[in-house]
C-alpha positions as CSV (number, residue, x, y, z in Angstrom):
1,M,28.0,3.7,-21.4
2,A,26.1,5.0,-18.7
3,A,24.2,7.5,-21.5
4,P,21.2,5.3,-21.3
5,A,20.4,5.1,-18.5
6,V,21.1,8.9,-18.0
7,A,19.0,9.1,-20.9
8,G,16.0,6.9,-19.6
9,L,16.4,8.9,-16.0
10,A,15.7,12.0,-18.0
11,L,12.7,10.7,-20.1
12,L,11.3,9.0,-16.9
13,L,12.0,11.2,-14.0
14,V,13.0,14.3,-14.5
15,Y,11.1,15.8,-17.4
16,P,7.9,14.6,-15.8
17,T,9.2,15.9,-12.6
18,I,9.8,19.4,-14.1
19,C,6.5,19.5,-15.7
20,L,4.1,18.7,-12.5
21,V,6.5,21.5,-10.7
22,A,5.5,23.5,-13.9
23,L,2.0,22.8,-13.3
24,A,1.8,23.5,-9.6
25,V,3.1,27.6,-10.2
26,T,0.6,28.1,-13.2
27,K,-2.7,28.5,-13.7
28,S,-3.7,25.1,-15.8
29,S,-6.9,23.1,-16.5
30,L,-6.6,20.4,-19.2
31,A,-7.5,22.2,-21.6
32,K,-5.0,25.4,-21.2
33,P,-1.9,24.3,-18.7
34,L,0.6,26.8,-18.2
35,N,-1.6,29.3,-18.8
36,R,-0.1,32.0,-16.2
37,F,2.3,32.5,-13.1
38,T,0.3,31.7,-9.7
39,R,3.5,31.4,-7.7
40,L,1.8,29.9,-4.4
41,A,-1.8,29.6,-5.3
42,N,-2.2,26.3,-6.1
43,F,-0.3,25.0,-2.7
44,T,-3.2,27.7,-0.8
45,G,-5.8,26.1,-2.9
46,A,-4.5,22.7,-2.2
47,F,-4.6,23.2,1.9
48,A,-8.4,24.9,1.1
49,S,-9.9,22.1,-0.1
50,P,-11.9,20.5,2.7
51,A,-10.7,16.5,1.8
52,F,-7.4,17.4,1.0
53,T,-5.4,17.7,4.3
54,P,-7.1,15.1,6.1
55,S,-6.6,12.8,3.1
56,L,-2.8,13.3,4.0
57,W,-3.6,11.7,7.3
58,K,-6.0,9.1,6.3
59,S,-3.7,7.8,3.4
60,T,-0.6,7.8,6.3
61,I,-2.9,5.8,8.4
62,F,-3.9,3.1,5.6
63,A,-0.8,2.5,4.4
64,V,1.5,1.9,7.6
65,I,-1.5,0.0,9.0
66,V,-1.7,-2.1,5.6
67,A,2.3,-2.3,5.2
68,V,2.8,-3.8,8.9
69,V,-0.2,-6.1,8.7
70,T,0.7,-7.5,5.2
71,T,4.5,-7.9,6.4
72,L,3.5,-9.8,9.4
73,L,1.1,-12.0,8.0
74,G,3.1,-12.6,4.5
75,L,6.1,-13.6,7.4
76,G,3.7,-15.9,9.6
77,I,2.5,-17.4,6.4
78,A,6.0,-18.0,4.8
79,L,7.2,-19.7,8.3
80,L,4.5,-22.4,7.5
81,L,5.1,-22.9,4.4
82,R,8.5,-23.7,5.1
83,H,7.7,-25.6,7.7
84,R,5.8,-27.7,5.8
85,G,8.5,-28.6,3.7
86,G,9.4,-28.7,-0.1
87,G,9.0,-25.6,-2.6
88,F,6.3,-23.2,-2.5
89,G,3.3,-25.7,-4.1
90,V,0.4,-25.7,-5.2
91,V,-0.7,-24.2,-1.9
92,G,1.1,-21.4,-2.2
93,A,0.6,-21.3,-6.2
94,L,-3.0,-20.6,-5.3
95,F,-2.1,-18.2,-2.6
96,L,-1.1,-16.2,-5.0
97,L,-4.1,-15.4,-7.0
98,P,-5.7,-12.4,-5.2
99,L,-1.7,-11.2,-6.4
100,V,-2.1,-11.6,-10.1
101,T,-5.5,-10.3,-10.2
102,A,-6.6,-7.3,-11.7
103,P,-7.2,-4.2,-8.4
104,V,-10.2,-3.6,-10.7
105,L,-11.3,-6.5,-11.1
106,V,-10.7,-7.6,-6.9
107,G,-12.6,-3.9,-6.0
108,V,-16.0,-5.4,-8.0
109,A,-15.8,-8.8,-6.4
110,W,-15.2,-7.7,-3.0
111,K,-18.2,-4.9,-3.6
112,L,-20.5,-7.9,-5.0
113,L,-19.5,-10.2,-1.9
114,L,-20.4,-7.0,0.1
115,A,-23.3,-6.2,-1.2
116,P,-26.3,-6.0,1.6
117,V,-29.0,-7.0,-0.9
118,G,-27.9,-10.3,-3.2
119,G,-23.9,-10.1,-2.3
120,G,-21.9,-13.3,-1.5
121,L,-21.9,-12.7,2.1
122,A,-25.5,-11.6,2.6
123,T,-26.6,-15.2,4.0
124,V,-23.4,-15.0,6.4
125,F,-24.4,-11.7,8.0
126,K,-27.8,-13.4,8.0
127,A,-26.5,-16.6,9.5
128,V,-25.4,-14.4,12.4
129,G,-28.5,-12.1,13.3
130,L,-27.1,-9.3,10.7
131,A,-29.6,-9.5,7.8
132,G,-28.8,-6.4,5.4
133,F,-25.6,-5.6,7.2
134,N,-23.8,-3.0,4.5
135,P,-19.9,-2.6,6.1
136,L,-19.5,0.0,3.2
137,G,-22.3,2.1,4.9
138,S,-20.1,3.9,7.5
139,D,-17.3,5.8,8.0
140,V,-15.1,3.1,9.8
141,G,-16.6,0.3,8.3
142,A,-15.8,1.4,5.0
143,F,-12.6,2.1,6.2
144,V,-11.6,-1.0,7.5
145,V,-13.3,-2.5,4.6
146,L,-10.5,-1.6,2.5
147,V,-7.6,-2.1,4.8
148,V,-9.3,-5.9,4.6
149,I,-9.1,-5.9,0.4
150,H,-5.5,-4.5,0.4
151,V,-4.2,-6.8,3.0
152,W,-6.1,-9.7,1.0
153,Q,-4.7,-8.5,-2.0
154,W,-0.6,-8.1,-0.8
155,T,-0.1,-10.4,1.5
156,P,0.5,-13.2,-1.4
157,F,3.4,-10.3,-2.1
158,A,5.3,-10.2,1.3
159,T,4.6,-13.8,1.3
160,L,6.6,-14.8,-1.8
161,I,9.7,-12.5,-0.7
162,A,9.8,-14.0,2.7
163,F,9.5,-17.0,1.5
164,A,12.4,-16.8,-0.3
165,A,14.3,-15.2,2.5
166,L,14.0,-18.0,4.6
167,G,16.0,-20.2,1.8
168,V,19.0,-18.8,3.1
169,V,18.8,-19.8,6.7
170,R,20.7,-22.7,7.0
171,P,19.2,-26.1,8.0
172,E,22.3,-26.9,10.1
173,L,21.9,-23.4,12.5
174,L,18.2,-24.5,13.3
175,E,19.7,-28.2,14.3
176,S,22.0,-26.9,16.4
177,A,20.2,-24.3,18.2
178,L,17.0,-27.4,18.9
179,I,20.1,-29.6,20.1
180,D,21.1,-27.4,22.5
181,G,17.6,-26.8,24.1
182,A,16.8,-23.5,22.0
183,T,12.9,-22.9,22.0
184,A,11.0,-22.5,18.3
185,W,11.2,-18.7,19.3
186,R,14.4,-18.4,20.4
187,S,15.6,-20.1,17.6
188,F,13.6,-17.8,14.9
189,T,15.0,-14.6,17.3
190,T,18.7,-15.9,17.2
191,V,19.3,-17.4,13.6
192,T,16.0,-17.2,11.5
193,W,15.6,-13.4,12.1
194,P,19.1,-12.1,11.7
195,A,19.6,-13.7,8.3
196,I,16.3,-12.3,7.1
197,A,15.9,-9.2,8.3
198,P,17.1,-7.2,5.5
199,S,14.4,-8.9,3.0
200,I,11.1,-8.3,5.2
201,W,11.8,-4.7,6.1
202,A,12.4,-3.9,2.5
203,V,9.0,-6.1,2.0
204,A,7.8,-3.6,4.6
205,V,8.8,-0.5,2.7
206,L,7.6,-1.4,-0.5
207,E,4.1,-2.5,1.7
208,L,3.8,1.0,2.9
209,V,4.8,2.8,-0.5
210,I,2.1,0.3,-2.1
211,G,-0.7,1.2,0.4
212,F,0.3,5.0,0.0
213,K,-0.8,4.8,-3.8
214,V,-4.2,3.2,-3.5
215,F,-6.4,4.1,-5.6
216,D,-8.2,1.6,-7.8
217,L,-9.9,0.2,-4.8
218,L,-11.6,3.2,-4.1
219,V,-13.0,4.1,-7.5
220,V,-14.7,0.7,-7.4
221,I,-15.8,0.0,-3.8
222,T,-16.5,3.1,-2.0
223,A,-15.6,6.5,-4.3
224,G,-14.1,7.9,-1.4
225,G,-17.7,7.5,0.8
226,P,-19.4,7.6,2.9
227,G,-18.5,11.4,2.9
228,F,-14.6,12.2,3.1
229,S,-14.1,8.9,5.0
230,T,-12.2,7.0,2.4
231,S,-11.0,9.8,0.2
232,L,-7.5,8.8,0.2
233,S,-4.8,11.6,-0.9
234,P,-4.9,9.4,-4.6
235,F,-8.6,9.9,-5.1
236,V,-8.6,13.5,-3.6
237,I,-5.9,14.3,-6.3
238,Y,-7.6,12.2,-9.3
239,Q,-11.0,14.5,-8.3
240,T,-9.0,17.8,-8.4
241,G,-7.4,17.1,-11.7
242,L,-10.2,15.0,-13.6
243,R,-13.6,15.8,-12.2
244,G,-15.3,18.9,-12.1
245,S,-13.2,22.2,-13.0
246,F,-10.1,20.2,-14.5
247,D,-7.7,22.1,-11.6
248,M,-4.5,20.8,-13.1
249,G,-2.4,23.2,-11.3
250,T,-4.0,22.3,-7.6
251,A,-3.8,18.7,-8.5
252,A,-0.6,19.0,-9.7
253,A,0.5,20.9,-6.2
254,Q,-1.4,18.5,-4.0
255,T,0.7,15.7,-6.0
256,L,3.9,17.5,-4.6
257,V,3.0,17.7,-0.9
258,F,1.6,14.4,-1.5
259,G,5.0,13.4,-2.6
260,L,6.4,15.0,0.3
261,V,5.0,13.2,2.9
262,V,5.4,10.0,1.8
263,G,9.1,10.7,1.3
264,A,9.0,11.4,4.5
265,V,7.2,8.8,5.8
266,A,9.2,6.6,4.2
267,T,12.5,8.3,5.7
268,V,11.5,7.3,9.2
269,V,10.9,4.0,7.8
270,T,14.1,3.4,6.3
271,T,15.8,4.9,9.3
272,L,14.0,2.1,11.9
273,R,15.2,-0.1,9.0
274,A,19.0,0.3,9.5
275,R,18.8,1.2,13.2
276,A,17.4,-2.1,13.6
277,L,19.4,-4.1,11.0
278,K,22.7,-2.2,13.2
279,A,21.7,-3.5,16.1
280,D,21.1,-7.1,14.8
281,A,24.6,-7.4,13.4
């Protein structure tokens, strides 16, 4: 009975991983994969890249920031929607539009809005004395823009999960806390949070992984620029393997290193999650 599941894992996980490792230890290109064994030369080449090592730090910072912000915003909005009473409603449905929009279209729309000349926000910038302002023209500005757009797109996901989690909180417990004179914050920390904490921590982990995987926005909006300021790891790996020399061996080595970084950060977060849930129990 387990054979179909085992076969699926072997096909979709084990075999691609073996191929990735094989590419990482051989001289490989798109035209000639697995050409000759190179030992650890591809890993040396990966770290010799001027963009790759900084991209690991940038990807980690980006993923942590967007995970924290989207999770907290999603929880806050879910609490407001629950306080409003009733179901998700029309407002909630409209709020989900960024989530169901294709990332490429999101990137195109925001790039048009942020254009310094003729952009949708150009009039707003001019009204506040920033005529011709281009947030994508500076290193920090471009990075912040990507964070804002990603948060705008993925906060609805956190809101949806948090809203569903809030449904398991028993109203009579909240009423009892209110009768006992508990403040709104006290009711949240003692009644609501212990019930929804597992779901919210799960959202944080998922948002962290999604933040590490961001790629579409980079390609459409910044192309990694200005300079290497927004060259996150997925984009650097893409450039290594599918642009220029089409060095699939080095790209595979970069992918393995990036995977280890993602795994390490995710392990830290899941450990914090386990300790926090144990403390709340």
